[in-house]
N, C-alpha and C positions, 0 to 999 in steps of 0.2 A: 256579375250582376245577378241579383236574386229576385224572384217573384214571391210575394207572401200576402197574407190577408191582414188588414188592420181595420177594426171597426166595421167589418163587413165589406170594405172596399179592398180592391187589389192595390198593392204598391210595389214599386221596383226600388230596391236598395242596392248600395254597394256592399262589398264584403264586410265593411266595418259597421253596417247597419244604418248608414245615412240614407235617408229617402231621396231618391232622384226624381221619380215620377209618382205622383200621389193621385188618389181618387180615380183609379182606372176603371173604365167600363168598356163595353163592346156594343156593336149594333149596326144599323144601316141608316143611310141618309138618301132621301129621294125628293121628288117634287112636292110631296106632302109633308116634308119636314124630316127631323131626325127621330129615330126610334132606338133608344138605348136600353140595355138590360136593367131591370129595376130591382131584382131580388138581391139579397146578400150573397156574397161569394163564399164558397167553401172549397177547401183543398182536399183532393182525394187521389187514390191510385187504383189502377187496374192493370191488366196484363200488358197493356200498351205503354204504360208509364204513368207519369204524374200529370194531373190536370187540376184546373180551377173550374168550378161549376157554378152556373147561375141559372136556375130553372132548368130548362132542357138544353141549354147551350154549354159547350165545353171549350175552354181555352187550354190546349195542351202546351206544356212547357218542359224544357230541359235546360238545366244550368250546369255547365261544365267548363272548367278552366277560365272562369270569368265571363263566358259567353252565355247569353240567354236566348234560346230559340223558342219561338211561339207560333202556333197555328190554331185557327178558330173553326169550330163547327157551330154555326149559328142557326137556331131555329126561330123563325119569325112568328111571334105570338100576338102581333098588333094588327091593325087594319091593313088592307091590301095597299100596295104601292104600285101605281101604274107605270112609273118611270123612275128607276133607282139610279143613284150616282155612285155611291160608295158603300162598301162593306168595311166597317171599322174594326180592325183586329184589336186595336186598343185606342182609347181616347182618354187622356188624363192631363194632369197639371205638373209642369216642371216646378221644382222647389227653388230653383235659382232664378235670379233676374239678371239683367245686363247680358243678354244672350246674343251670340252670333251663330249663324248656320252656314256651313259650306256644302255646296252640292250643285247638281244640274237642275236647271229650270225644267218645267214640264210643258211639252207642246200639246195643244188641244186640237184634236182633229175630229170635228163634229161629235164631240162628247167623249172621245177616247183620249185619255191623258197618258203621255208616254215620254220616256227619255230616249232621244235619238239624236241624229247628227246636227239638227238645226238648233237644238237647245243650248244656250250658253251656260257657263259655269262661273260661279262667283261666291264670295263670302258675303252673306247678308247680315248686316248689323240691324237687329230688329228694332232698336230704339230709333233708327232712321227709316227703315222700310216697313215696319209694322208686322210683316209676316213673310214666311218663305214656304214655298211648296216645291219639294225636290223629288225627282223621279229616281227610282231604284235604290238610292242611298242618300244619307245625310250625315254630316258630322256636326254635332251640337256642342258648342263651346260655351262654357260658363266660367265664372271667376274661380271656381274650385275644381275645375277639371272638365274633360270632354268625354263624350261617348259617341260611338258609331252606331248607326241603324241602317240595316240593309235588307232588301228583299232577296232571299237566297234560293228560292225556287220560283219558277214561273210556269206552273201547270194550269192555273185557273184564270188569273187576271193579271193585267198590268198593275204595278203597285208603286207606292211612294210615301212620302212623309210630309207632314204639315206642322209648322211651328209658328206661333204668333207671339207678339210682344207681351200679351197677358199670361204667357206660360203654357198655353194649350199645346199639347203634343199629340199627334195622331199618326198611327200607322194605317195607311189606307190601301184598299184594293178597289180598283175602278170597275164598276159593274156594267157600264156602257148601256144604261137605260133598261136593264133587265126588269121585267115585271116580277114582283114578289107578292105572293099570296100568303094568307095566314096558313101556317104549318109548313111552308117551304123551308128547305134546309140549304144553307150556303156554306161551302167549305173554302177556307182561305188557303193561300200558299204559306210558306214558312218565312218569317222575318227573324232577324238576328240583331241583338243589341249587345254591345260590349264596350268596356272602357277604351279610350283612344288616346294614347300618349303621343303617337306620331301619325298624322293623317295619311301619309303615303303607305306606311306599314299596314294601317287598317284597311286601306283599299286593296292592297295586295292580298291580305288575308281574306277579304271579302271575295275576291276573284277565286282564290283557292277553294273557298267554301262552296261557291256557286258551281265550280267545276266538279267538286266531289259529290254534290247532291243532284246534279243534272242527270236526267234520264238518257241524255245523249252526250257523252264526254266530248270535250273540245277536239276538233279535227286538227291534227298537227302533222300531217303528212306532206305539206307543201312548204317549199322555201318561200321567202318573201319575194313577191313578184316585182319586176320592173317592166316597163313597156311604153307603148304609145297609144293615146286615145284620140279619136277624131273630134270629140265634142267641142272643146274650147276654142278651136279655130273655125270650124265649119258649122257648128250646131247641127241642125237636121238638113242642111243644104248639101249633103253628100251625094255622090253618084259613082258610077263605074270608073269614070276617068279620074276623079279625085282619089279614089281608093287605090287605083293602080299607081298613080303618081306618088302618093304617100308611101306606099310600100317601097318603091324605088328609092325615095329620099332616105328612108330609115335604113335600108340595106347599104346605101353608100356611106353611112356614118356608123355602121355597127362596130367598127374597130375602136372608134373613139367613144361611142355611146352604145355600149353592149347591152341593149335591152333584150328581153325575152319575148314579150307578148306584143301583138298588134291587135288592138281592140276597136272594132267598128261600133260606133255609138248610134243613138237615135237617128232615124231618117231612112233606114233601109227597108222598113216594113210598109205594108199597105196602110195599116192604122194599128193603134193599140188593140190587141186582141185578135188581129189578123196578121199572124207572123209569117207572112209570105213576102217575097221580094216585090217592091213596087216597080213602076215603069222606068225608074232611073237605074235599075239594076238588072238590065237585060242579060248580063253575063251569068247572073245567078250567084247566090251566096256560097255555094259549094266551090265555084271557080275561084272566088277570092280567098277562101280558106286554103285551097291548094296552092295558090300563088304565095300566100304568106308562109306556108310550110316550106315551099321550095326555096325561099330566101333564108331559111334557117330560123324562123320565128314560130311562135305558137299563136294560132288565131283565137280572137275573142269576139263576143257579140253581146249587144245590149238588148234587154227585154224589160217590159213592165208587166209582170206575169199575172197580176190580179186585175188589171184595168182593161175593160172591153166595152166602153160606152158606145163607140161608133162602129163596132164590129158587127158583122152580119149575125153572129151567134146571139147577140142581144135581141135582135129583131125576131129571129126564128125561135129562140128559146128564152124568153124572159124568166122562166122558172129556174134558170140556172144561176140567177143572180140574187145577192143579198137584198133585203128590203129595209127601207128606213123605218125605224120603230115609230117615229113621230107622225109621219104623214102617209106611210104605206106605199111610197113610191119605190119602183125598181131602181136600184143604184147602178153604178158602173162597175161594182165589185163582184167578181166571180165567187160563187159559193162552193167551196171545196168539200162541203159535206154532201154534195150531190155527186153520185158515182160517175155520171156522164161528164161532169166538169173535170174530175180527176183524170178520166181517159183523154179528154181534150188537151189538158195540160201535159200529160205524159207524152202524147204524140208530138206536140210542138218541140219539146226538149229532146226527145229521142231523135227526131229528124235533124235538129240543129247540131247535135253532137255525133251520133253514130253515122248519119247519112252525109251531113255537110262537113263535119270534121272540126267543129269549134270546141276548144278545151278550156275556155275562160268565159264565164257567164256573169255579166253585170246585171243584177236584178234591182230595178229602180222603181220609183214612184210607189213605194210600199205604203207609207203612212197616208198618202193621198187617197188610198183605198180603204182607210179605216173609218169607222163611224159607229154610232149607236144603232146597229143593224140587227135584223132578225134573219137567221139562217134556217135552212130546212131542218137541220139537227138543232133542237132548242138549246143544247148545251154549248153550242159554238158561240164564240165572240170573235172580235177582230184578231186577237192574238192567236187563238186556236185555228182560225181560218188560214192565217199566214203560215203557221207552223205546219199545217197539213199540206199547204202548197209546197213548202220546202221538202217535206217527206216525199211527196209525189215526184218532185223534180229529181231528188237524189236517187230514187228507185228507177228512174228512167234514163240515166246518163252514165257514161263510163266513170270508173273510180278516179281516173287521172284528170278530171275536170274541176278546175278551181271555181268556187262560187263566191262572188262578192255581193254582199248586201248593201244597198245604197238607199238612204232614207229608211233604214231598218232600225227597229228597236234593238237594244244591245243584249242584255242578259237572257231574254226569252228564247233567243235563237242560237244559244251556245250549242255547238255540235252539229248544227244544221247549215252553217256557212263556214267558209274558210277565212274570209276577211270581211270587215265592215268599215264603211266610211264613217269616220268619227268627227268630221267637220262639215260645216255648211259649204256651198259651192264657192269656188274661188272666183272673184271678180277681177276687174282690170285696174283697181287703184290700191293704194296702201291700206286704206281702212278695211278692205276685204281680206287682206293678208292678216291683219290684226284679228278679225273675227274668226278666220280659219284657225289660227293658232291659239286663240283662247280655248277652242274646243279640243284641238289636237294635243297640245302640251299638258292640258289638265286631264287628259284621258290616257296618258302613256301607260298607266298601270294595267290596262287591258291587254296590251300588246304581247302576243305569243303566250298569254295565259288563258284567255278565253277565245281569242281570235287574233288574226293579223290586222293591225290598224292601217287605215288608208287616210292619208292627209289630203286627198284630192290631187289634181294634176299640178305639175310644175310648169308654169308658163312665164317666160322671162322676156318676151318680146317688148318692143317699144313701138311707137307709131310708125317709125321708118321701116319696121319689119312686117308691115301689114299691107295687104292689097284688097281688092274689091271682094274677095271671097271671105274675108275675115268677118266673123260675127260677134267677136268680143274684143273690143279695143282696149289696149293697155296703156297706162300713163305713168308707170312707176319709174323712179329715178334709179341711177346706178347703185347708190347706197342701199336703197330699199330692196333692189333685186338681190344684192349680196346677202342682206338679212334674210330674205325669203328663201334663197337657196340653202343658206346655213341651217335655218330652222327645219327645212324639209329633210336635210341629211340627218339632223339630230333626232328626228322622229323615229327613224329606223323602220318605217312602214313601207307600204306599197309606193313605188315610184313610177308615175306615169307622166310622160311628156305630152305636150299638146300645142306646140308651136308649129308653124310651117317652116320646116328645117331649112328649106332652100332659100328662105329670105333672111335667115340669121347670118351674121358675119362670123368670121373665124374666131374672133375673140369671144363672142357669145357662146359658140359651140364649145369652146374651151372651158368657159364658166360652167356649163352644164356637165362637162366631163369631170369636174371636181367631185361630183357625187359618186363617182366610180373609182375603185371597187365600192359597191353599194354597202352602206351601213345597214345592218338588219336588226340591230338591238336598240331599244328605246333609251334615250338619255335619261338621266335622273335630274329633275328640276330641284336645284338647291334652294329656291325661294318658293316652293310649292305652297299654294293658298295665300301667300303674302301679297301677291299682285293679281290683277285681273288676267294678265298673261305672264307666266313664268319667263324670266329673262336670263337666269344663270343656269346653264344646262351643262351638266357633267356627263360627257359621252364615254367616260371610262378610260382605262388604260389598255392600249393595244401594243403588245411588244414593250418597247421602252418608253412610249410617249402617252401621256394622258391629255385628252382633248377637252377643253372647257370653252363654251361659247357665252359671250356677254352680249345680249341683244337688248337694245333700248327701244321698246315699243312705243314710247311716249313722244310728245311733241316738244319736250324740253330736254336739254342735255342732262345726263345723270352720271354721278360717280358710281361705278360698279366694280366689283372685284370678286376674288376667290381666295380662300386660304390654301396654302401649299407648304410642303416642306422645302428645304433648299433645292430649288429647281431652276434650270435654264428656261426662260420664257421667250417663245418665238410666236409672232402674230402672222397668221396665214395670209390674209388679204393684202396687207402692206408689205409682206416679206421682210419684216423688221425684227431684229433681235432686241428684246427689252431688258436683257441682263439676267443675272442670277438673283433670284428672289427667295427670301426665307421669311415665312410668316404669312403675309398677305400681299397679294398683288392687287393694285387698284388702278383704274384708268377712267378718264372722262370720256364717256361715250356720247357722241352726237345724236340728235333725234333720228330715229328710224335706222340707226346704224348698228354695226356688229363688229366685235373683235372675236376671232377664232384663235384661241391660245393653245399652243403645244407646250406642255410642261414636262420637262425631262430631268429626272433626278440623278442621272448618271454623272460620274466624275468625268472631267475632260481626259482624253479627247472623246467626243460623242456627237452623233447625229442629233440635232435638236429640232429639225423641221423639214418640210417638203413644200413644193409649190404645185403639186398636182392632185392631192387628195385632201378633202376637208376633214375626214376622220380617218387618219392613216394607221396602219399597223407597221411600225418601224422596228425591224429586227436588226440587231447589231451585237457584235462581240469584240472585245479588245484583249490582245495578249501579245507580249513581246514586241511592242511598238507597232503592231499592225491592227488596224480597225477594219473588220469585215462587216459590210453593210449590204442590204438588199434593196432593189428597186421594184416599184410597183408597175412602172410604165416606161416605155421608150421616150426619151426627151425629158424625163423627170429630173428635177434638180433637188438635191438634198443639201441642207445647210449643216455645216460641221464646225464645232468648236475644237480648235487644236492650235498648238504653237506653230507647228510646221505640217505640211500636208502635200503629198504627191501620189500619183497613181498612174497605171496603164489601163487602157480600155475605157476611159471616160475623161471628160474635161474637168480640170480643177482651176478655179478662179479665186484669188484672194480678194475678199471684199473690204476687209479692214483687219487690224491686228487681231489675230486669234479667231477670225471668222472666215470660213471658206464656203464656196458654192461648187458642188460636185454634180455634174450633169451627165446623164446617161445618153451618150451620143451614138453608141454602137449596139443598142438594144440588148444589153447584158442583164442577167438576173441578179448577180451578186458581183461585188468588186472588193478588192483588198486595198485599203489606203495605208500608205506609209506615213508614219507620224514622226520620223526621225530624219 
């Protein structure tokens, strides 16, 4: 894509010269209206590169390999703006009609517009919806092609894109109520536009570009976590007794459910901003961390680092807090441009990690502390305040501490967190699962590129598995639970359990065990952007078996399928062999249900499935009439296609002609099967 001048206006064209965006200008928008640059544009060059100039404002641009990168230095030459909303890097008109836009909605937090876990993702058909406002990135689809737009740096403002049915296209930076006076200079971040032949490829390239341009490269020193979180059973009703009992329950199941972390959630502190043990934790948080470590786990702890509305620090030092720009009131949000606040935050996290021993920090309620605020440092805004908070925390804790951002913006904190929750909170019914996986499965492109994705906790209980301590009641059916477990495994992200394990029966614990060994790589949605929630998930080939999931998120049955070469097809949940399929496998999937398919292209004899792992790695080799196979677990059964089969060291059961079930009864790692 190329930027050029036509009749004094900027335009963006493709390589063949076809205009994509016409009549481009730049400016600001606030409570007194929009102020756009009025002079004719001219193109020039200096020692920094190429620019387009309009009066005293410059739009720098670079076009390479079809990508157009833009950043604006805007000089305000109009009347003062008491409360500004947006810096417009560009505002123009699309030349195509019949437009659709794929992207994430924008959450609005007291004037701060941001892309984070609560915002859903969808394709907006503008003839039906009229407009779309997307955070961080947008894919604009027209009848003659598509282009991608993304905010690739996040040093100044949160950003996004606006498209309307009348063809208006805007690349925006959200100024959070900043006062703008005549002569003030505003500098934008960098946005990128490029052709988009494949939406997933464009988003992967976007991540690579964000990582390359970030001042803080992505943190990649941690493996994908698994663990237990207290929140979704007890909420903030936790105490010493519950924590002790929970640790015991997890320890008793660690062979079957080999999690690493035990994370204590909200409810241990005096209040937000007073991060000391309350009266329910007489043993002290250090004692719980030591007990968790003694059982072989890593301790984790929950914080809301920016929120201190009821803490004594707000009463004693109101000058430590951000102030609402509209009414001048002291907010609940700590101001990290104040040196004393940085010291306050530093001491909290130094104590929690170095003194108490916690090595997993869940940082929550972040966007709840955003707003059109004024900070002691006038250059600060909500994004810079949060980033400074993270810098302060990182400087105060050991390097082996995992940081999870929850209700956190995405791109602006690359390199400052290890993981980010990419979904809304999980509720107790099927609709909440749908909402979670709209967010999770549409954001898999982030995983292990910018950060580790977190799909929120896995809770599989039913009403009979709950007691008076339960704070989130669940009503999902068996089929819905299978779909939920399968989608969680496919996400490849953080895996946290949150049921009361002592109330689950043996079959339910076995169902949870199917996610172990833990899948740590994101599936590829084969129907990406086609549906509100992707339902055809290719988990890739591990060893000799490719795993594909067909999940029907809808309320009516659907015919779903996947293309394959000549492959044996085995379905995990029903333990059923579907035959050898060449071309396309299709099945009628009932509402809210799932098929987990193992596709094996080996010639017979061959292992074609397992009953113990949702996304298995099956290693096998065949020579001289002997099939050598590996087991993942004791008690695991492998399903084998062969004319004849026998073995020592395991149980062999003939299910039907040509199909055998081989069970690991003696806890062996490998076994040789005789096929003659």
